[in-house]
PyMOL Python script that loads the backbone (N, CA, C, O; Angstrom):
from pymol import cmd

cmd.read_pdbstr("""\
ATOM      1  N   MET A   1     104.900 118.732 103.229  1.00  0.00           N
ATOM      2  CA  MET A   1     104.145 117.490 103.118  1.00  0.00           C
ATOM      3  C   MET A   1     104.278 116.896 101.715  1.00  0.00           C
ATOM      4  O   MET A   1     104.455 115.688 101.559  1.00  0.00           O
ATOM      5  N   ALA A   2     104.191 117.746 100.710  1.00  0.00           N
ATOM      6  CA  ALA A   2     104.318 117.257  99.330  1.00  0.00           C
ATOM      7  C   ALA A   2     105.719 116.705  99.091  1.00  0.00           C
ATOM      8  O   ALA A   2     105.891 115.711  98.386  1.00  0.00           O
ATOM      9  N   ASP A   3     106.730 117.364  99.691  1.00  0.00           N
ATOM     10  CA  ASP A   3     108.102 116.872  99.545  1.00  0.00           C
ATOM     11  C   ASP A   3     108.270 115.507 100.189  1.00  0.00           C
ATOM     12  O   ASP A   3     108.955 114.642  99.644  1.00  0.00           O
ATOM     13  N   GLN A   4     107.640 115.307 101.361  1.00  0.00           N
ATOM     14  CA  GLN A   4     107.695 114.002 102.026  1.00  0.00           C
ATOM     15  C   GLN A   4     107.041 112.939 101.158  1.00  0.00           C
ATOM     16  O   GLN A   4     107.572 111.841 100.999  1.00  0.00           O
ATOM     17  N   ARG A   5     105.883 113.274 100.598  1.00  0.00           N
ATOM     18  CA  ARG A   5     105.158 112.305  99.758  1.00  0.00           C
ATOM     19  C   ARG A   5     105.995 111.936  98.544  1.00  0.00           C
ATOM     20  O   ARG A   5     106.058 110.767  98.164  1.00  0.00           O
ATOM     21  N   ARG A   6     106.640 112.930  97.930  1.00  0.00           N
ATOM     22  CA  ARG A   6     107.487 112.678  96.762  1.00  0.00           C
ATOM     23  C   ARG A   6     108.667 111.790  97.144  1.00  0.00           C
ATOM     24  O   ARG A   6     109.026 110.874  96.404  1.00  0.00           O
ATOM     25  N   LEU A   7     109.270 112.064  98.303  1.00  0.00           N
ATOM     26  CA  LEU A   7     110.388 111.256  98.785  1.00  0.00           C
ATOM     27  C   LEU A   7     109.957 109.812  99.024  1.00  0.00           C
ATOM     28  O   LEU A   7     110.660 108.877  98.642  1.00  0.00           O
ATOM     29  N   ILE A   8     108.799 109.635  99.657  1.00  0.00           N
ATOM     30  CA  ILE A   8     108.278 108.286  99.913  1.00  0.00           C
ATOM     31  C   ILE A   8     107.980 107.575  98.597  1.00  0.00           C
ATOM     32  O   ILE A   8     108.334 106.409  98.428  1.00  0.00           O
ATOM     33  N   ASP A   9     107.331 108.272  97.665  1.00  0.00           N
ATOM     34  CA  ASP A   9     107.022 107.662  96.364  1.00  0.00           C
ATOM     35  C   ASP A   9     108.290 107.241  95.637  1.00  0.00           C
ATOM     36  O   ASP A   9     108.342 106.160  95.051  1.00  0.00           O
ATOM     37  N   ASP A  10     109.308 108.086  95.672  1.00  0.00           N
ATOM     38  CA  ASP A  10     110.572 107.768  95.020  1.00  0.00           C
ATOM     39  C   ASP A  10     111.214 106.549  95.667  1.00  0.00           C
ATOM     40  O   ASP A  10     111.714 105.666  94.970  1.00  0.00           O
ATOM     41  N   LEU A  11     111.201 106.495  96.985  1.00  0.00           N
ATOM     42  CA  LEU A  11     111.765 105.357  97.710  1.00  0.00           C
ATOM     43  C   LEU A  11     111.009 104.077  97.356  1.00  0.00           C
ATOM     44  O   LEU A  11     111.620 103.030  97.141  1.00  0.00           O
ATOM     45  N   LEU A  12     109.695 104.163  97.297  1.00  0.00           N
ATOM     46  CA  LEU A  12     108.884 102.987  96.989  1.00  0.00           C
ATOM     47  C   LEU A  12     109.159 102.482  95.577  1.00  0.00           C
ATOM     48  O   LEU A  12     109.154 101.274  95.339  1.00  0.00           O
ATOM     49  N   ASP A  13     109.396 103.390  94.649  1.00  0.00           N
ATOM     50  CA  ASP A  13     109.687 102.994  93.271  1.00  0.00           C
ATOM     51  C   ASP A  13     111.007 102.253  93.160  1.00  0.00           C
ATOM     52  O   ASP A  13     111.151 101.351  92.335  1.00  0.00           O
ATOM     53  N   ARG A  14     111.977 102.633  93.992  1.00  0.00           N
ATOM     54  CA  ARG A  14     113.316 102.049  93.880  1.00  0.00           C
ATOM     55  C   ARG A  14     113.547 100.843  94.770  1.00  0.00           C
ATOM     56  O   ARG A  14     114.403 100.015  94.458  1.00  0.00           O
ATOM     57  N   LYS A  15     112.826 100.716  95.847  1.00  0.00           N
ATOM     58  CA  LYS A  15     113.108  99.673  96.830  1.00  0.00           C
ATOM     59  C   LYS A  15     111.832  98.951  97.244  1.00  0.00           C
ATOM     60  O   LYS A  15     111.101  99.450  98.099  1.00  0.00           O
ATOM     61  N   PRO A  16     111.549  97.807  96.669  1.00  0.00           N
ATOM     62  CA  PRO A  16     110.335  97.071  97.036  1.00  0.00           C
ATOM     63  C   PRO A  16     110.308  96.683  98.522  1.00  0.00           C
ATOM     64  O   PRO A  16     109.238  96.663  99.132  1.00  0.00           O
ATOM     65  N   GLU A  17     111.472  96.376  99.107  1.00  0.00           N
ATOM     66  CA  GLU A  17     111.488  96.011 100.522  1.00  0.00           C
ATOM     67  C   GLU A  17     111.152  97.219 101.402  1.00  0.00           C
ATOM     68  O   GLU A  17     110.548  97.071 102.464  1.00  0.00           O
ATOM     69  N   ALA A  18     111.543  98.406 100.955  1.00  0.00           N
ATOM     70  CA  ALA A  18     111.177  99.617 101.692  1.00  0.00           C
ATOM     71  C   ALA A  18     109.677  99.846 101.621  1.00  0.00           C
ATOM     72  O   ALA A  18     109.058 100.282 102.591  1.00  0.00           O
ATOM     73  N   ALA A  19     109.100  99.548 100.467  1.00  0.00           N
ATOM     74  CA  ALA A  19     107.651  99.691 100.308  1.00  0.00           C
ATOM     75  C   ALA A  19     106.914  98.799 101.293  1.00  0.00           C
ATOM     76  O   ALA A  19     105.926  99.221 101.894  1.00  0.00           O
ATOM     77  N   GLN A  20     107.386  97.572 101.462  1.00  0.00           N
ATOM     78  CA  GLN A  20     106.756  96.655 102.405  1.00  0.00           C
ATOM     79  C   GLN A  20     106.920  97.149 103.840  1.00  0.00           C
ATOM     80  O   GLN A  20     105.993  97.041 104.643  1.00  0.00           O
ATOM     81  N   MET A  21     108.080  97.684 104.163  1.00  0.00           N
ATOM     82  CA  MET A  21     108.304  98.219 105.505  1.00  0.00           C
ATOM     83  C   MET A  21     107.336  99.362 105.798  1.00  0.00           C
ATOM     84  O   MET A  21     106.756  99.426 106.882  1.00  0.00           O
ATOM     85  N   ILE A  22     107.163 100.248 104.848  1.00  0.00           N
ATOM     86  CA  ILE A  22     106.258 101.389 105.038  1.00  0.00           C
ATOM     87  C   ILE A  22     104.818 100.899 105.184  1.00  0.00           C
ATOM     88  O   ILE A  22     104.075 101.399 106.029  1.00  0.00           O
ATOM     89  N   LYS A  23     104.429  99.938 104.377  1.00  0.00           N
ATOM     90  CA  LYS A  23     103.082  99.365 104.508  1.00  0.00           C
ATOM     91  C   LYS A  23     102.889  98.743 105.891  1.00  0.00           C
ATOM     92  O   LYS A  23     101.838  98.907 106.511  1.00  0.00           O
ATOM     93  N   ASP A  24     103.914  98.024 106.371  1.00  0.00           N
ATOM     94  CA  ASP A  24     103.836  97.393 107.690  1.00  0.00           C
ATOM     95  C   ASP A  24     103.714  98.440 108.802  1.00  0.00           C
ATOM     96  O   ASP A  24     102.966  98.256 109.762  1.00  0.00           O
ATOM     97  N   ILE A  25     104.453  99.533 108.659  1.00  0.00           N
ATOM     98  CA  ILE A  25     104.379 100.611 109.650  1.00  0.00           C
ATOM     99  C   ILE A  25     102.985 101.212 109.672  1.00  0.00           C
ATOM    100  O   ILE A  25     102.408 101.405 110.742  1.00  0.00           O
ATOM    101  N   PHE A  26     102.440 101.509 108.499  1.00  0.00           N
ATOM    102  CA  PHE A  26     101.093 102.081 108.432  1.00  0.00           C
ATOM    103  C   PHE A  26     100.048 101.123 109.000  1.00  0.00           C
ATOM    104  O   PHE A  26      99.123 101.551 109.691  1.00  0.00           O
ATOM    105  N   GLU A  27     100.192  99.843 108.714  1.00  0.00           N
ATOM    106  CA  GLU A  27      99.246  98.845 109.223  1.00  0.00           C
ATOM    107  C   GLU A  27      99.347  98.738 110.749  1.00  0.00           C
ATOM    108  O   GLU A  27      98.329  98.644 111.435  1.00  0.00           O
ATOM    109  N   ASN A  28     100.565  98.752 111.272  1.00  0.00           N
ATOM    110  CA  ASN A  28     100.757  98.692 112.718  1.00  0.00           C
ATOM    111  C   ASN A  28     100.141  99.926 113.388  1.00  0.00           C
ATOM    112  O   ASN A  28      99.465  99.811 114.411  1.00  0.00           O
ATOM    113  N   ASN A  29     100.378 101.096 112.807  1.00  0.00           N
ATOM    114  CA  ASN A  29      99.802 102.325 113.362  1.00  0.00           C
ATOM    115  C   ASN A  29      98.278 102.281 113.335  1.00  0.00           C
ATOM    116  O   ASN A  29      97.632 102.758 114.268  1.00  0.00           O
ATOM    117  N   ARG A  30      97.697 101.718 112.283  1.00  0.00           N
ATOM    118  CA  ARG A  30      96.239 101.609 112.189  1.00  0.00           C
ATOM    119  C   ARG A  30      95.708 100.699 113.294  1.00  0.00           C
ATOM    120  O   ARG A  30      94.726 101.028 113.959  1.00  0.00           O
ATOM    121  N   LYS A  31      96.364  99.552 113.486  1.00  0.00           N
ATOM    122  CA  LYS A  31      95.943  98.625 114.545  1.00  0.00           C
ATOM    123  C   LYS A  31      95.960  99.312 115.904  1.00  0.00           C
ATOM    124  O   LYS A  31      95.000  99.228 116.670  1.00  0.00           O
ATOM    125  N   LEU A  32      97.062  99.989 116.190  1.00  0.00           N
ATOM    126  CA  LEU A  32      97.208 100.646 117.485  1.00  0.00           C
ATOM    127  C   LEU A  32      96.167 101.751 117.669  1.00  0.00           C
ATOM    128  O   LEU A  32      95.599 101.897 118.751  1.00  0.00           O
ATOM    129  N   ALA A  33      95.922 102.515 116.628  1.00  0.00           N
ATOM    130  CA  ALA A  33      94.961 103.624 116.720  1.00  0.00           C
ATOM    131  C   ALA A  33      93.528 103.128 116.882  1.00  0.00           C
ATOM    132  O   ALA A  33      92.719 103.783 117.539  1.00  0.00           O
ATOM    133  N   ASP A  34      93.209 101.994 116.299  1.00  0.00           N
ATOM    134  CA  ASP A  34      91.836 101.471 116.339  1.00  0.00           C
ATOM    135  C   ASP A  34      91.514 100.700 117.617  1.00  0.00           C
ATOM    136  O   ASP A  34      90.351 100.380 117.865  1.00  0.00           O
ATOM    137  N   CYS A  35      92.515 100.401 118.420  1.00  0.00           N
ATOM    138  CA  CYS A  35      92.316  99.593 119.626  1.00  0.00           C
ATOM    139  C   CYS A  35      91.864 100.483 120.786  1.00  0.00           C
ATOM    140  O   CYS A  35      92.484 101.508 121.069  1.00  0.00           O
ATOM    141  N   ALA A  36      90.794 100.088 121.443  1.00  0.00           N
ATOM    142  CA  ALA A  36      90.235 100.882 122.546  1.00  0.00           C
ATOM    143  C   ALA A  36      91.099 100.818 123.804  1.00  0.00           C
ATOM    144  O   ALA A  36      91.225 101.811 124.520  1.00  0.00           O
ATOM    145  N   TYR A  37      91.682  99.677 124.071  1.00  0.00           N
ATOM    146  CA  TYR A  37      92.505  99.506 125.275  1.00  0.00           C
ATOM    147  C   TYR A  37      93.534  98.418 125.002  1.00  0.00           C
ATOM    148  O   TYR A  37      93.176  97.288 124.670  1.00  0.00           O
ATOM    149  N   HIS A  38      94.803  98.756 125.141  1.00  0.00           N
ATOM    150  CA  HIS A  38      95.870  97.805 124.815  1.00  0.00           C
ATOM    151  C   HIS A  38      96.218  96.886 125.983  1.00  0.00           C
ATOM    152  O   HIS A  38      96.068  97.236 127.154  1.00  0.00           O
ATOM    153  N   ASP A  39      96.688  95.699 125.615  1.00  0.00           N
ATOM    154  CA  ASP A  39      97.211  94.717 126.566  1.00  0.00           C
ATOM    155  C   ASP A  39      98.534  94.220 125.988  1.00  0.00           C
ATOM    156  O   ASP A  39      98.577  93.201 125.298  1.00  0.00           O
ATOM    157  N   PHE A  40      99.611  94.948 126.277  1.00  0.00           N
ATOM    158  CA  PHE A  40     100.928  94.605 125.735  1.00  0.00           C
ATOM    159  C   PHE A  40     101.584  93.531 126.584  1.00  0.00           C
ATOM    160  O   PHE A  40     102.599  93.775 127.236  1.00  0.00           O
ATOM    161  N   SER A  41     101.003  92.352 126.573  1.00  0.00           N
ATOM    162  CA  SER A  41     101.497  91.247 127.398  1.00  0.00           C
ATOM    163  C   SER A  41     102.282  90.201 126.607  1.00  0.00           C
ATOM    164  O   SER A  41     102.836  89.273 127.196  1.00  0.00           O
ATOM    165  N   ILE A  42     102.335  90.336 125.303  1.00  0.00           N
ATOM    166  CA  ILE A  42     103.038  89.346 124.487  1.00  0.00           C
ATOM    167  C   ILE A  42     104.435  89.869 124.169  1.00  0.00           C
ATOM    168  O   ILE A  42     104.596  90.827 123.413  1.00  0.00           O
ATOM    169  N   ASN A  43     105.436  89.226 124.755  1.00  0.00           N
ATOM    170  CA  ASN A  43     106.832  89.596 124.530  1.00  0.00           C
ATOM    171  C   ASN A  43     107.309  88.898 123.262  1.00  0.00           C
ATOM    172  O   ASN A  43     107.456  87.676 123.235  1.00  0.00           O
ATOM    173  N   LEU A  44     107.548  89.683 122.213  1.00  0.00           N
ATOM    174  CA  LEU A  44     107.980  89.113 120.936  1.00  0.00           C
ATOM    175  C   LEU A  44     109.466  88.797 120.893  1.00  0.00           C
ATOM    176  O   LEU A  44     109.925  88.095 119.992  1.00  0.00           O
ATOM    177  N   THR A  45     110.218  89.304 121.854  1.00  0.00           N
ATOM    178  CA  THR A  45     111.672  89.097 121.876  1.00  0.00           C
ATOM    179  C   THR A  45     112.129  88.688 123.273  1.00  0.00           C
ATOM    180  O   THR A  45     112.881  89.427 123.908  1.00  0.00           O
ATOM    181  N   PRO A  46     111.696  87.531 123.768  1.00  0.00           N
ATOM    182  CA  PRO A  46     112.035  87.117 125.131  1.00  0.00           C
ATOM    183  C   PRO A  46     113.528  86.884 125.347  1.00  0.00           C
ATOM    184  O   PRO A  46     113.991  86.865 126.488  1.00  0.00           O
ATOM    185  N   GLU A  47     114.275  86.709 124.282  1.00  0.00           N
ATOM    186  CA  GLU A  47     115.717  86.483 124.419  1.00  0.00           C
ATOM    187  C   GLU A  47     116.468  87.772 124.744  1.00  0.00           C
ATOM    188  O   GLU A  47     117.636  87.726 125.130  1.00  0.00           O
ATOM    189  N   ARG A  48     115.810  88.915 124.592  1.00  0.00           N
ATOM    190  CA  ARG A  48     116.454  90.203 124.850  1.00  0.00           C
ATOM    191  C   ARG A  48     116.150  90.712 126.259  1.00  0.00           C
ATOM    192  O   ARG A  48     115.104  90.421 126.840  1.00  0.00           O
ATOM    193  N   VAL A  49     117.102  91.480 126.784  1.00  0.00           N
ATOM    194  CA  VAL A  49     116.896  92.168 128.049  1.00  0.00           C
ATOM    195  C   VAL A  49     116.567  93.637 127.750  1.00  0.00           C
ATOM    196  O   VAL A  49     115.737  94.245 128.426  1.00  0.00           O
ATOM    197  N   VAL A  50     117.214  94.183 126.754  1.00  0.00           N
ATOM    198  CA  VAL A  50     117.016  95.566 126.323  1.00  0.00           C
ATOM    199  C   VAL A  50     116.539  95.540 124.880  1.00  0.00           C
ATOM    200  O   VAL A  50     116.942  94.677 124.100  1.00  0.00           O
ATOM    201  N   GLY A  51     115.688  96.479 124.532  1.00  0.00           N
ATOM    202  CA  GLY A  51     115.228  96.576 123.151  1.00  0.00           C
ATOM    203  C   GLY A  51     114.166  95.561 122.787  1.00  0.00           C
ATOM    204  O   GLY A  51     114.086  95.127 121.638  1.00  0.00           O
ATOM    205  N   ARG A  52     113.356  95.182 123.749  1.00  0.00           N
ATOM    206  CA  ARG A  52     112.302  94.199 123.477  1.00  0.00           C
ATOM    207  C   ARG A  52     111.165  94.811 122.670  1.00  0.00           C
ATOM    208  O   ARG A  52     110.982  96.028 122.649  1.00  0.00           O
ATOM    209  N   ARG A  53     110.410  93.949 122.012  1.00  0.00           N
ATOM    210  CA  ARG A  53     109.212  94.323 121.265  1.00  0.00           C
ATOM    211  C   ARG A  53     108.031  93.635 121.926  1.00  0.00           C
ATOM    212  O   ARG A  53     108.122  92.476 122.330  1.00  0.00           O
ATOM    213  N   TRP A  54     106.922  94.355 122.033  1.00  0.00           N
ATOM    214  CA  TRP A  54     105.723  93.851 122.687  1.00  0.00           C
ATOM    215  C   TRP A  54     104.550  93.937 121.734  1.00  0.00           C
ATOM    216  O   TRP A  54     104.451  94.871 120.938  1.00  0.00           O
ATOM    217  N   GLN A  55     103.662  92.959 121.818  1.00  0.00           N
ATOM    218  CA  GLN A  55     102.466  92.932 120.978  1.00  0.00           C
ATOM    219  C   GLN A  55     101.223  93.019 121.846  1.00  0.00           C
ATOM    220  O   GLN A  55     101.141  92.399 122.906  1.00  0.00           O
ATOM    221  N   CYS A  56     100.258  93.799 121.379  1.00  0.00           N
ATOM    222  CA  CYS A  56      98.981  93.898 122.081  1.00  0.00           C
ATOM    223  C   CYS A  56      98.189  92.622 121.824  1.00  0.00           C
ATOM    224  O   CYS A  56      98.010  92.209 120.679  1.00  0.00           O
ATOM    225  N   ALA A  57      97.720  92.008 122.898  1.00  0.00           N
ATOM    226  CA  ALA A  57      96.943  90.767 122.773  1.00  0.00           C
ATOM    227  C   ALA A  57      95.567  91.035 122.167  1.00  0.00           C
ATOM    228  O   ALA A  57      94.909  90.105 121.699  1.00  0.00           O
ATOM    229  N   ARG A  58      95.129  92.278 122.169  1.00  0.00           N
ATOM    230  CA  ARG A  58      93.807  92.620 121.635  1.00  0.00           C
ATOM    231  C   ARG A  58      93.842  92.960 120.145  1.00  0.00           C
ATOM    232  O   ARG A  58      93.023  92.453 119.379  1.00  0.00           O
ATOM    233  N   CYS A  59      94.787  93.819 119.724  1.00  0.00           N
ATOM    234  CA  CYS A  59      94.770  94.305 118.335  1.00  0.00           C
ATOM    235  C   CYS A  59      95.913  93.780 117.477  1.00  0.00           C
ATOM    236  O   CYS A  59      95.852  93.874 116.251  1.00  0.00           O
ATOM    237  N   GLY A  60      96.954  93.229 118.096  1.00  0.00           N
ATOM    238  CA  GLY A  60      98.098  92.730 117.341  1.00  0.00           C
ATOM    239  C   GLY A  60      99.140  93.790 117.031  1.00  0.00           C
ATOM    240  O   GLY A  60     100.170  93.486 116.428  1.00  0.00           O
ATOM    241  N   GLY A  61      98.887  95.040 117.436  1.00  0.00           N
ATOM    242  CA  GLY A  61      99.860  96.103 117.213  1.00  0.00           C
ATOM    243  C   GLY A  61     101.110  95.866 118.045  1.00  0.00           C
ATOM    244  O   GLY A  61     101.060  95.222 119.093  1.00  0.00           O
ATOM    245  N   GLU A  62     102.229  96.390 117.569  1.00  0.00           N
ATOM    246  CA  GLU A  62     103.511  96.182 118.230  1.00  0.00           C
ATOM    247  C   GLU A  62     104.141  97.508 118.628  1.00  0.00           C
ATOM    248  O   GLU A  62     104.005  98.512 117.929  1.00  0.00           O
ATOM    249  N   ILE A  63     104.843  97.493 119.782  1.00  0.00           N
ATOM    250  CA  ILE A  63     105.589  98.649 120.265  1.00  0.00           C
ATOM    251  C   ILE A  63     106.889  98.169 120.887  1.00  0.00           C
ATOM    252  O   ILE A  63     107.093  96.971 121.085  1.00  0.00           O
ATOM    253  N   ASP A  64     107.773  99.126 121.193  1.00  0.00           N
ATOM    254  CA  ASP A  64     109.031  98.769 121.852  1.00  0.00           C
ATOM    255  C   ASP A  64     108.915  98.990 123.358  1.00  0.00           C
ATOM    256  O   ASP A  64     107.892  99.463 123.852  1.00  0.00           O
ATOM    257  N   ASP A  65     109.978  98.640 124.074  1.00  0.00           N
ATOM    258  CA  ASP A  65     110.014  98.750 125.542  1.00  0.00           C
ATOM    259  C   ASP A  65     109.650 100.139 126.039  1.00  0.00           C
ATOM    260  O   ASP A  65     108.845 100.293 126.957  1.00  0.00           O
ATOM    261  N   ARG A  66     110.248 101.143 125.425  1.00  0.00           N
ATOM    262  CA  ARG A  66     110.041 102.514 125.895  1.00  0.00           C
ATOM    263  C   ARG A  66     108.590 102.956 125.722  1.00  0.00           C
ATOM    264  O   ARG A  66     108.006 103.561 126.622  1.00  0.00           O
ATOM    265  N   ASP A  67     108.016 102.652 124.566  1.00  0.00           N
ATOM    266  CA  ASP A  67     106.610 103.004 124.342  1.00  0.00           C
ATOM    267  C   ASP A  67     105.699 102.267 125.314  1.00  0.00           C
ATOM    268  O   ASP A  67     104.717 102.833 125.795  1.00  0.00           O
ATOM    269  N   LYS A  68     106.017 101.007 125.607  1.00  0.00           N
ATOM    270  CA  LYS A  68     105.224 100.225 126.561  1.00  0.00           C
ATOM    271  C   LYS A  68     105.294 100.847 127.956  1.00  0.00           C
ATOM    272  O   LYS A  68     104.283 100.954 128.649  1.00  0.00           O
ATOM    273  N   MET A  69     106.495 101.253 128.356  1.00  0.00           N
ATOM    274  CA  MET A  69     106.666 101.860 129.670  1.00  0.00           C
ATOM    275  C   MET A  69     105.835 103.139 129.778  1.00  0.00           C
ATOM    276  O   MET A  69     105.153 103.344 130.782  1.00  0.00           O
ATOM    277  N   TRP A  70     105.881 103.994 128.767  1.00  0.00           N
ATOM    278  CA  TRP A  70     105.121 105.243 128.812  1.00  0.00           C
ATOM    279  C   TRP A  70     103.621 104.991 128.750  1.00  0.00           C
ATOM    280  O   TRP A  70     102.853 105.677 129.425  1.00  0.00           O
ATOM    281  N   TYR A  71     103.196 104.027 127.962  1.00  0.00           N
ATOM    282  CA  TYR A  71     101.766 103.695 127.899  1.00  0.00           C
ATOM    283  C   TYR A  71     101.275 103.235 129.279  1.00  0.00           C
ATOM    284  O   TYR A  71     100.253 103.710 129.772  1.00  0.00           O
ATOM    285  N   GLU A  72     102.009 102.315 129.886  1.00  0.00           N
ATOM    286  CA  GLU A  72     101.606 101.782 131.193  1.00  0.00           C
ATOM    287  C   GLU A  72     101.683 102.857 132.279  1.00  0.00           C
ATOM    288  O   GLU A  72     100.859 102.871 133.193  1.00  0.00           O
ATOM    289  N   ARG A  73     102.649 103.740 132.189  1.00  0.00           N
ATOM    290  CA  ARG A  73     102.746 104.844 133.149  1.00  0.00           C
ATOM    291  C   ARG A  73     101.531 105.766 132.999  1.00  0.00           C
ATOM    292  O   ARG A  73     100.972 106.210 134.002  1.00  0.00           O
ATOM    293  N   GLY A  74     101.123 106.053 131.784  1.00  0.00           N
ATOM    294  CA  GLY A  74      99.955 106.889 131.555  1.00  0.00           C
ATOM    295  C   GLY A  74      98.681 106.259 132.100  1.00  0.00           C
ATOM    296  O   GLY A  74      97.842 106.948 132.680  1.00  0.00           O
ATOM    297  N   ILE A  75      98.535 104.941 131.915  1.00  0.00           N
ATOM    298  CA  ILE A  75      97.367 104.228 132.463  1.00  0.00           C
ATOM    299  C   ILE A  75      97.373 104.333 133.988  1.00  0.00           C
ATOM    300  O   ILE A  75      96.341 104.610 134.600  1.00  0.00           O
ATOM    301  N   LYS A  76      98.533 104.111 134.597  1.00  0.00           N
ATOM    302  CA  LYS A  76      98.649 104.177 136.062  1.00  0.00           C
ATOM    303  C   LYS A  76      98.308 105.576 136.573  1.00  0.00           C
ATOM    304  O   LYS A  76      97.585 105.718 137.559  1.00  0.00           O
ATOM    305  N   HIS A  77      98.820 106.596 135.910  1.00  0.00           N
ATOM    306  CA  HIS A  77      98.542 107.965 136.327  1.00  0.00           C
ATOM    307  C   HIS A  77      97.062 108.293 136.189  1.00  0.00           C
ATOM    308  O   HIS A  77      96.497 108.969 137.049  1.00  0.00           O
ATOM    309  N   GLU A  78      96.445 107.835 135.146  1.00  0.00           N
ATOM    310  CA  GLU A  78      95.011 108.091 134.954  1.00  0.00           C
ATOM    311  C   GLU A  78      94.194 107.403 136.039  1.00  0.00           C
ATOM    312  O   GLU A  78      93.236 107.976 136.558  1.00  0.00           O
ATOM    313  N   ARG A  79      94.569 106.180 136.381  1.00  0.00           N
ATOM    314  CA  ARG A  79      93.866 105.467 137.467  1.00  0.00           C
ATOM    315  C   ARG A  79      94.033 106.201 138.794  1.00  0.00           C
ATOM    316  O   ARG A  79      93.072 106.352 139.550  1.00  0.00           O
ATOM    317  N   ASN A  80      95.253 106.655 139.076  1.00  0.00           N
ATOM    318  CA  ASN A  80      95.510 107.392 140.319  1.00  0.00           C
ATOM    319  C   ASN A  80      94.721 108.695 140.355  1.00  0.00           C
ATOM    320  O   ASN A  80      94.199 109.082 141.400  1.00  0.00           O
ATOM    321  N   LYS A  81      94.637 109.357 139.234  1.00  0.00           N
ATOM    322  CA  LYS A  81      93.882 110.601 139.148  1.00  0.00           C
ATOM    323  C   LYS A  81      92.408 110.342 139.432  1.00  0.00           C
ATOM    324  O   LYS A  81      91.764 111.106 140.150  1.00  0.00           O
ATOM    325  N   GLY A  82      91.880 109.267 138.869  1.00  0.00           N
ATOM    326  CA  GLY A  82      90.481 108.915 139.084  1.00  0.00           C
ATOM    327  C   GLY A  82      90.195 108.503 140.513  1.00  0.00           C
ATOM    328  O   GLY A  82      89.064 108.628 140.984  1.00  0.00           O
ATOM    329  N   ALA A  83      91.214 108.010 141.208  1.00  0.00           N
ATOM    330  CA  ALA A  83      91.042 107.580 142.599  1.00  0.00           C
ATOM    331  C   ALA A  83      91.256 108.724 143.578  1.00  0.00           C
ATOM    332  O   ALA A  83      91.213 108.519 144.791  1.00  0.00           O
ATOM    333  N   GLY A  84      91.484 109.920 143.065  1.00  0.00           N
ATOM    334  CA  GLY A  84      91.681 111.066 143.947  1.00  0.00           C
ATOM    335  C   GLY A  84      93.083 111.165 144.496  1.00  0.00           C
ATOM    336  O   GLY A  84      93.313 111.882 145.470  1.00  0.00           O
ATOM    337  N   ASN A  85      94.029 110.459 143.895  1.00  0.00           N
ATOM    338  CA  ASN A  85      95.425 110.489 144.330  1.00  0.00           C
ATOM    339  C   ASN A  85      96.138 111.663 143.671  1.00  0.00           C
ATOM    340  O   ASN A  85      96.717 111.504 142.596  1.00  0.00           O
ATOM    341  N   HIS A  86      96.107 112.821 144.286  1.00  0.00           N
ATOM    342  CA  HIS A  86      96.713 114.006 143.699  1.00  0.00           C
ATOM    343  C   HIS A  86      97.882 114.522 144.523  1.00  0.00           C
ATOM    344  O   HIS A  86      98.293 115.669 144.348  1.00  0.00           O
ATOM    345  N   GLU A  87      98.424 113.712 145.410  1.00  0.00           N
ATOM    346  CA  GLU A  87      99.457 114.196 146.308  1.00  0.00           C
ATOM    347  C   GLU A  87     100.759 114.515 145.603  1.00  0.00           C
ATOM    348  O   GLU A  87     101.553 115.293 146.133  1.00  0.00           O
ATOM    349  N   GLN A  88     101.015 113.953 144.436  1.00  0.00           N
ATOM    350  CA  GLN A  88     102.270 114.226 143.740  1.00  0.00           C
ATOM    351  C   GLN A  88     102.135 115.518 142.966  1.00  0.00           C
ATOM    352  O   GLN A  88     101.345 115.615 142.027  1.00  0.00           O
ATOM    353  N   SER A  89     102.916 116.512 143.369  1.00  0.00           N
ATOM    354  CA  SER A  89     102.854 117.807 142.697  1.00  0.00           C
ATOM    355  C   SER A  89     103.801 117.847 141.528  1.00  0.00           C
ATOM    356  O   SER A  89     104.673 116.988 141.390  1.00  0.00           O
ATOM    357  N   ARG A  90     103.632 118.838 140.690  1.00  0.00           N
ATOM    358  CA  ARG A  90     104.491 118.993 139.529  1.00  0.00           C
ATOM    359  C   ARG A  90     105.921 119.216 139.999  1.00  0.00           C
ATOM    360  O   ARG A  90     106.173 120.014 140.902  1.00  0.00           O
ATOM    361  N   GLY A  91     106.846 118.506 139.380  1.00  0.00           N
ATOM    362  CA  GLY A  91     108.237 118.643 139.743  1.00  0.00           C
ATOM    363  C   GLY A  91     108.637 117.781 140.930  1.00  0.00           C
ATOM    364  O   GLY A  91     109.793 117.806 141.353  1.00  0.00           O
ATOM    365  N   SER A  92     107.716 117.035 141.457  1.00  0.00           N
ATOM    366  CA  SER A  92     108.014 116.165 142.601  1.00  0.00           C
ATOM    367  C   SER A  92     108.931 115.049 142.156  1.00  0.00           C
ATOM    368  O   SER A  92     108.875 114.599 141.011  1.00  0.00           O
ATOM    369  N   LYS A  93     109.769 114.608 143.064  1.00  0.00           N
ATOM    370  CA  LYS A  93     110.681 113.510 142.761  1.00  0.00           C
ATOM    371  C   LYS A  93     110.133 112.183 143.229  1.00  0.00           C
ATOM    372  O   LYS A  93     110.862 111.191 143.269  1.00  0.00           O
ATOM    373  N   ALA A  94     108.863 112.145 143.583  1.00  0.00           N
ATOM    374  CA  ALA A  94     108.255 110.892 144.039  1.00  0.00           C
ATOM    375  C   ALA A  94     108.241 109.897 142.889  1.00  0.00           C
ATOM    376  O   ALA A  94     108.080 110.271 141.728  1.00  0.00           O
ATOM    377  N   ALA A  95     108.411 108.639 143.226  1.00  0.00           N
ATOM    378  CA  ALA A  95     108.410 107.575 142.229  1.00  0.00           C
ATOM    379  C   ALA A  95     107.023 107.366 141.681  1.00  0.00           C
ATOM    380  O   ALA A  95     106.025 107.628 142.351  1.00  0.00           O
ATOM    381  N   ASP A  96     106.972 106.884 140.440  1.00  0.00           N
ATOM    382  CA  ASP A  96     105.693 106.558 139.814  1.00  0.00           C
ATOM    383  C   ASP A  96     105.135 105.413 140.551  1.00  0.00           C
ATOM    384  O   ASP A  96     104.049 104.936 140.222  1.00  0.00           O
TER     385      ASP A  96
END
""", "prot")
cmd.dss("prot")
cmd.show_as("cartoon", "prot")
cmd.util.cbc("prot")
cmd.orient("prot")
């Protein structure tokens, strides 16, 4: 951990643009962590088919396509679990 901190400090001293990137990452992570329920409905890159970025309409945090897919899959699974939908066993090839 101390080595990581030293590496980050060294990078920040040499590259102001890297410092801003790290600050932006920390701020984005804070937004996402503080949000009770995300709504990733804002497509920040509508011109793309692959590699899109999404913004939460509630907190302003941003994620990529893959993170959005896993977040939404987790929400769906939790809803199904709450509804008593337990027919899909571990290792099942049933679609989500």
